[in-house]
N, C-alpha and C positions, 0 to 999 in steps of 0.2 A: 521590323520595322525602326524607324526613329521613332519617339516620342515627343521632340520638342524639336524646331529648326528656326533659325532667325534668318530674315531673306533679306539679303545685303544689297535690294534693289527699289525702285521708287514706280510710281504711274501703273499702268495697266498690266505691266510683267507682275509687277508686285503684288497685284490683284488677283491676278490667273494663277500665280501658286499658292497664294491662300484659300483659294475656293476648293485646289484638289487636295489640300492639306486638311481641310473643314472636311473633307467626304472622306477622308482614311482613317481622320480622328487624330490628328497629329497636331498639338499645341506649335502656335507660331507667336514669334515676336519679328515686328516691324521697327525698322529704323525711321527716322526723317531730319529733314534738316528744317532750317527756321519757314523758308517760301512752301514749303509740305506740311505747316501745320495742321490743314486742313482737307488737307489730302484723303481719296476716299481708300487708299491702303493702312492709312493710320486709322481709320475708324473701322476697319474689318479687321483687324488682328486680334488674336486675344490680351496680347501686351505691347505698347510701342512706347519706344526708346528714343527721346532727343539726343540727336547728335550734337548739334549747335552747327552754327556756322550758314554760308549761304552758296558759296561755290562748290562746286564738284570735291574740289580738293579740301575743302574743311569742314566733307560730309560724306559723301558715299565713297571717296577715295581714300578715306583715311582708316590703313588697314589696321591700325593699333587701337582706336577706338572700336571699331565693327567687333574684334576678336574680343577684348574686354569685356563690352555687352554681351556676346554670345556667352564667354565663362560665367560673367557675373548671374544669366537667366537662365544659367545650365543645359544651354541646349546641345542638343546631339549631332547636328551638322549644320552646314548655312548654305542655302541654297544663291547663288551669283545671280542668278536671270541671264540677262542678257548688257554687253557694254558694261560700264563701271569696272570692275576687280573679275568679271567672267572668265577671260584670256589670262590674267597676271597669274604666270607658274611661280612668284613668289607669295603670291597670296594663298596660294594652295599649299605649299609647304609649310607657309604658319599654321594655317587651319589644321594640317594633319598634326604636326607638330605641338598642338595643343590640345590634342587628342580626339577631337572632332571629326565628321565625314565631312566632305566637300561635294557636292552633287553636281557633277561634272567628270571630265577624263583626268587624268594623272598630270603632274606638271611637266612629265617629258615628253608626253603628248603635244601638249597646248605647246611649249618651247620649240620643237623641231617642226611641228605642221602650221605656226604663228608669223616661223622664217619663211618667206614665199621661194626662198632658194633653197632652203633644205626642203620644203615641200615637194617641190620638183623633181629632186633629188630622189625622195620615199616614191613618188609617182610614178616615175622611171622605173625603181627597183621592183613596185607591183605590178610594172606592165600596162600602166595607166594611158592613155594618150597624151599627148602633151603639145602646146603651141609651139611652134618652131622659134627657135632664138638660144639664147646664151645660158647657161645656167649659174653663172658665177657672177657677182656685185662686179663693175666695171669702176678701175683705179681711177680713172681720169677724162678728160672730155677726147683726149686722143683716142682711148679705149673704146670709147661710147662710139667715136664717127667713125672706126672699122670695125665696132661689132654691127653697126647699122650699115652700114658695107655689103656685110654679111650674110643678114638679115633680109634686107629689102626694105622696101618702104610700099604700104604705111606702115610702121611700126608704132608701138607704145610702151614709154617709160615706165617703170613701174617700182616703188620702193621694196625694199627687201623687207622692212620690217612692220608692214604694214596694210590694213586695208579700208574700207567705206571709200574708195576712191581719192582718196589723199594723196596727192603727189604725183597722181598720175597725169600723162601728157602724151598726146598722142600728136606724130610726127606725119607729115607727109611727102616732106622732101627735105634733101641735104642742106637746103638754108633755112629751116625751121630748127635743124636740133639743138643750136648751141643756146638758143634761149629757153627750149623746153626743157635742156638739160639743168641750167641754171636753175629753173623756178620750178621743177621736179626735187630738185636736191635741197632746195631751201624750204620747200613745206614739207618735204619729210623729216626734215630736219628739225621743225619744229613739232609737227604734229607726233613723232614716235621717237625722238632723241637717237636716230640714225637716219643719216644722209645716203647710206647704202643703194644704190640703181642698178637695174637689169633693164634689158632690153627682150620683148618679145617683138615677133610680126602678129600685126593688126589685124583682125580677121573682121572685115564689114559686114556690117547689117548682119550681126549674128542675134541669135537667141542666147539666152540665160537658162539654162535648165538647171535644175539642183536634184541631187538625190538624198530624203533624209534616210541615214545608217542610225544602229540603235546596236551597240555590241557591251558583253557583260564581261564578269571577270575571267571567263572559263573560254575563253577562244571562242566564242560562239558570236556571229553577228549576223542581222537582217538589214533589210532594204524595206523603207516602207513606200515605194513610188518615187515620182518626180514631181518635181513644184515646177510652172511657169512663172520668171520673176523677169520678163524682159521688158515689161512698162516701166521705167526707170526716169529720173532726172537728177542728173549731176552725179549717177552712178549709184544714186539712192531708189531705193525699189519702191511703186507706188501700190502697184496693184500685182497682187500673185491668185496663181489658181493650179488646181490638183484636178484633174491631171492634164499633162501640159495636150494642145490640141497639136503640137508638132510631133508629136514623140508616140509610136505605136509600141506594141507588144512587145515584138523581138527587139527593140530597140532598148526599151524600159528594160528587160532582164540583161542585158550587154551592158548598160550603164549601171544598173543596180549590182550586177557583180563585181565590175571593177571597183565600185565606191566601198563595197565590202573588204575588198582583198587591200584595197591603200589603208583603212582604218585597221585591219591587223597585222599591215606590216609595219605600223606606226606604232604599234600594242596600247592602239585607243578603245577607250570604254566608255559607257555612259552613250547620252545622245549626242549628232552630230550631222553635220551638213559637207557634201561633196560638191560642190559648185562645178559646173562644166560653160562651156560657151560652144553652141552649133554652126556651123558657118551654113550657107545657102545649098550645101549638096547633101545637108545632114551627116557632116562627119563631126565628132564633139570631141572636146580637148579637154583638158583639166584645168583650172582655173585657180582653185584655190578649198581649203575647207577652214570649216568655221565649226571652231572646237566650243560649241555651246548649243542651246537652245537659240532657234531661229526666231525672228519677229512674226513669220508666216507661218510659222508651225500649226494654225487651227485650222487651214485647208486640210492639210495631212489627216489631222483627227477628224475631220467630217467625213471625208470618202473612206476611212478605216475604221472609223469607230472607235479608236484606241486613244487613251489618255497618256501624251508624251511626258508629261510632268510626271504622273504617276510611274510610268516607267523608269525616268531617270530615280525617282526615290529608291524604289526595289533598288535597282541595281547598284545606287550606291551604299545602300543597309549589305550588299554582300548576297543578294538574292539572283538565282539566273534566270537569262530568257527560258521562259517557256512557251516562246512563240516560235514556230516553225514557219521557214519562208513559204511553203508552200501553203499554208494556211490564212495568209495574207492576201485580201482581197478589195482591189479597187471599186468601191458601189458611187455612181454617180457623179457630182461635178462639184466642186465648191470653188468660188472667188471671195477674195478679200480685198477689200481697200483700206489704204490707211488713212486716218483723217490727222492732218496737223496741224496747228498753229501758225500759220502763215498767210500773205495776201499774195494770192495771185497774180493781182492786177496791179500789185506794184513792185514787180519782177521776184515772185516770191519770198520778200523779205518774212523774219520771224515775226509772229504778232505777241504779243502780253496782251492781260488783264484779267478783270475777276469774270468769272463763269456767272451770270446772271439768270441764265434761262437755261434748263437743259431738258431734253425729253429724248430717248432712246427709242428707237423701232425695235421692235419684237417679231415674234409669231415663230411658230413651231419649227422652222428652217433657217430661222437667221439666231445670228450668235453677234454678240456684243462684246468684246473683250476690251473693258475700257479703265482709266483710272483718274476720271473728274467726275463734279456731280457740281450742281448749282452751291456756288459758294468757293470751289477751286481757284488758287491763284495761278495765273500762269506766266511763271517768273523768264528771265533772260539768260537762268542760269545752266537749264538740262537742253533736253533734247524736244524739237517741238511734237512728238507724236504725243495725241492724245487720246487713238483708241482706234482698235479695227473692227470692222462692221464685217461677217462673213456670212455669204448666204449658201446653202445647199441646194441640188435640185437633181432632177433627173438625168438632164443632161445639162451642157453648157449653157444653152441659151434660156434654159428655167431658171439656172442659176444667177446668171445674169440679169435678167428681167426681176427677180427679185431682189437682188442685190440695189439695183436701177430705185424701186418703190421702195426700200428700205431706205435709201439714200434722200429720198424726197420728202421721205417723215421724221430725218434725223435732224432737231433741232438744237443749236447751240449759240446762245447770245450771250456779249461782253467779250469776245474773242475772235477775230476773224479767223475763218479755217479755208480748208480747200476742198469741202465738201464738193459745189458745185462745178469746182474744176476735174474730179475724178468720176463725178456723174457724166459731164463730158466724153472724158473718157471711152465710157461704157457706153455711151450710145452712138459711137463714130461706127462707120460702117466697117470701117478695117478694123475695128477690134471684134465685132460683130462677127466677120467670118474668119478671124482668129489667124490673119497678117500681123506677126506679133514681129519684132525685133528691138533690140536695144536703143535704136534709130527711131522709135514710133514718136516720141513726143515732138523731137524736130522737125521729123518729116510732116507731121500733122497738125501740128503747132505754130502760131508765129505770139511768142512770150505765152498766155494765158487766153488768147483767142483760137480757136480754132479753125482751122483754112475750111472745114467744109459745115456751111451755115447749118444752122439748128434746123429740123424738119418746120415746116409751116405747121403743122398739126398740133408741136408743143408749145410753139408761140400760141396760138388759138386758145387749148385748154388753160393756158395761163391766162389768158385776157379773159376768158370765160370767169375763172377764179376771181380774180381779183374783184371784178366786175359784179359779181353775184356778192360780194362782200360788201361794197361799197352801198348797190343797193338795198341791202338788206337792213343796212346801218343807219340809211336814208327813212325805210321806209319804219322803222322805228321810232324816228323821231318826229316823222310825219304826224305817227299814232299817237302819239303823246301831244301833240299839238294841237290837234284835231276838237272842234269845238265839241260840246256836250248837243245831241238832239234829243228832241221828245221821242219816246219810246212808241207813240201811238203816230199812227200817221205814215206817210211815206217814207222810205228811208232814201238816203245817198247811195246812191250805185255805186258800188266798188270797181274801180278799174284794173282791167285784167289786163294790160298792155304798157309795156314800158321800152323805152327806146332811150339808149346812148351810144355815144359816139367815144373811141377809146385809143389812145396814140401811143404809143412805141417805138422810139427812135425812128427808123423808118417804114414802120408798117401800123396801119388804120385800119380799124375795125367799126362797123356797122351791128352792134349789138342788140338785139330786141328779146324783153323776158314776157314770156306770158306763164300763168299762174301766181302762187303768192307763197309769202314764207311762211304760214302758217302751215299748208300742207306740206313744205320741202320738196314741191315737186314741182319741174320747170321743162316747159320746153323753151330753149333756149337758142336762137337765130345767128351766126356769125356770119356775115358778109353774104347772107341767103341761104344758109345751110345748117337744117335745124338739127338740136342735139336735144337726147333727153336725159336730165337732170336731176339727181335727187341727193341730198344730203342727212345727215342724221343735224339732230338740236344742236347746235353752236352760240357761241358768244361771239356778239358782233365786232369783239374788237381780239379775235383770237388769233394766234399765230401759225398754226397748224391746222390745215384743212383737208378733208376728206371727201369727196366728191364721184358718184357712180356715174359715169357718163357712158348713156347706150350698153348699159352693164357693166361696165368696165370699173372696176376702183381706179382712182387714181389720188396722190396725195401730195400737197403742194406746202409751201412754206411762205408766209403771207407778213410782209411787213409794212408798215406805216409811215410814212417820212412826210410830216406837214399836210398839204393838200394832196401827196400824190402819195400811192401805193406801188411797193414794188413786190416781187414775188420772184421763188426758184419754183425751178419743177425739169426732170430732168439736163441738170445743167444749165439750164439757161436762167442766167439770171434778169431780169429786168424791171424798169421802173416804168409805171406808167400813167398816164394822164386820162381823165374820165370826167365827161362832159354829156349835158342834155343837149340834144340838137340845136336849143335855141342859145346854149352858152357856146355851141362849138363853133356856130356862125359868130361870134363877137371873137372867140380865142384866136379863131384862121388870120384874122385882122391885127393884132397885136405882135409888135416887136419882139424876138426872143431876147432877154436879158443880156446884157454884155457881162464877159465874163475877163475880170482883171486878173491877171497872174504876176504876182511877184517874183522877178528873176534876178532881185539885185543880193541875192543871200542865197546859199546853199543848206539848205534844213536837214535836221540827221531823220533818214527815212524808217526808222526803228529804234526801238529802246537798246543799249548794248552798251559795250566799252570800247572807247577808239584802241587800233590795237597800232595804228600808224599814220601819218602825216606828211604827203607827197609833196605840201605846196607850201611855202612862205609871203609877207607880206611883200610885195612888190613883182613877183612871178606873174608873166602872163599864161592864162590855161584856154582849153577850147573845149566847144562843145564835146559832151561825153569822155574830155579826160577824168580819170581817176584824181580825187583830190586826196582821199582819206579810206583807211580799212576800217572798219568796225566787225566786231566778234560779236555772235549773239546766239544762245541755243547751239553752241559747239562749231556755228558755221561763222564763216569771215565772208564779207560781203563788199564789195567795193562800191564806193559813193562819187559818181558823176556829176560832173560841171553839167547843169543843163543849157550854158551859154558861153560863148567868147567872151573873157572879159581878163581884167588885173586885178589880184589879191590886193585887197587893202589890210584887211587884217585876220586871222585866223584864231577862232573863239573857243577852241577845246583843246587839250591836251593827251598826249599818248596816256595811256592807262586810266583817261578821265570814264567815268561813269555817265552815259547819255541818254536823255529820253526823247522818242519823236516829238519832232519840229522844233526840237534844237540847232540855234544857229552854228553849225562848224565855220564856214569863211564866208566874206562880205566881201563885195565888190567895189573896187573904188571908182565914182563917179567919172565919166568921161567926157573930154571936152564934146560939146556935138558938132 
């Protein structure tokens, strides 16, 4: 076994690898860039070395710097994690030439399977079902047009040289082909330095199922069950689970066997994932093989009891698999939610900032793979993934409910995240029933807003929680202002009933409290329905709240915003106005404040770098037209005009770094 390894990565995956190394007694060396100086992986490693720079190219993609540090620190091996250099065959060769082990597959396997055309040929040789379509990159648009006619519509254009959804285009008719072809080639060239494109038949409403395989250097390979990864947005996975609600035992065995055949055909060793798509009839087809550890590997670990990082390290050090296929069993269910720094309410634009408050959920069957803590800086330079919350249950519904409860208590301040969005997904009926496809989000959401309204009971509980906080804070103030009274004689009777009117959006509630804060036990009436509520001792300005409502535990995140209180629960995020009955009578007669929106400029919706500007002074633009492209956290996003108008001034330049709120374009004043 290795004595010391360098972890050529950052964030949650670096922390994940560190913890297994500590368990095995392996010394660790972390590397970090300037924005990551206070990151968790830096604090937890035995040694941490500063790479310098801010961008990935200056730091985590600089092979020579990383190799130099590994040699200087006398490391036996390098673990690449995922992303960055994990699937770079040149890096693998350099590591091995320097006399160190690479914790991953050989360079030859990465190269063959990283090319989608080559991977398809290997799959066909191994007898793995493949999607109908061409097997060779297309030379030009004429070749693409002929191939499209043969394949049939709908079809999908795919880059040969990379994955992650970049460069993919779905084409529903011949009229759409030319524009899609041009866009696909341009994006693939920029992302991978390779504009080769091939065509496959597009499978409508598929499931995305993947098989975890692991192989040693002695010709042994096993599969560790499947993962359901259909909940995606822009081809990026959001929620994953193991096993899949759409796969039975015979199908699991069939998919596992062909996945192992593919790995052996490619000469693959170490951990890898074979991805399939499944049509509505239950037929599955090879998609690609990821030649590294997957982000979602924890769900497999939780249902098998295995440590995949430990298995990776043992195989990379030359040990053989000591695990037989028949010994691998799936126990219970696990579901994972990815927590990302992004703003769902603003088109999922990446979010940045300094984490000012941080509290993770915990529990016997709750696991958090995180890379942040209070004080972590979330910058524009890297992927938006902050953490993963994984929960296990005896069955799928128990795992789902545990994950919902964990997300209800997960508290991050200082940077906007998608916690409420992923929690809302878990609470939808379609998810609960296991009706999952890669179209799940567009079918169930308009942007960040679910088409299915939240259950009224969720909003009631949230109203109860924010009103309780409001009431107890006011009770403390009342107590502090109470005049001193004589200890002799009659006392002032204590009031034991309090009434409020609570409003949020179109929902209004009459809330009545019976009890007192000292006993921490209440009967709370919401629109005439009584609930028995207890709570632990709490500070009246606390942001996390746990209530026992009719014997069931519920967690809430509370935020104070001036005279209002907002709260999050089960994916519902609401702002509440709370009044006494007398205040309510006055409030209903007050006009709503007018909101003035300035639309004479287009402002930057997020921090990032200007990739392209599509307008110039004097151009007429129309509402919804893209005026610029910004890159942030490895993702490009268009900035659209909020209205029709004539461009007076463009205030940014290509490659300029911009902050959220910076003016991109100013409109000219038009004659009235």
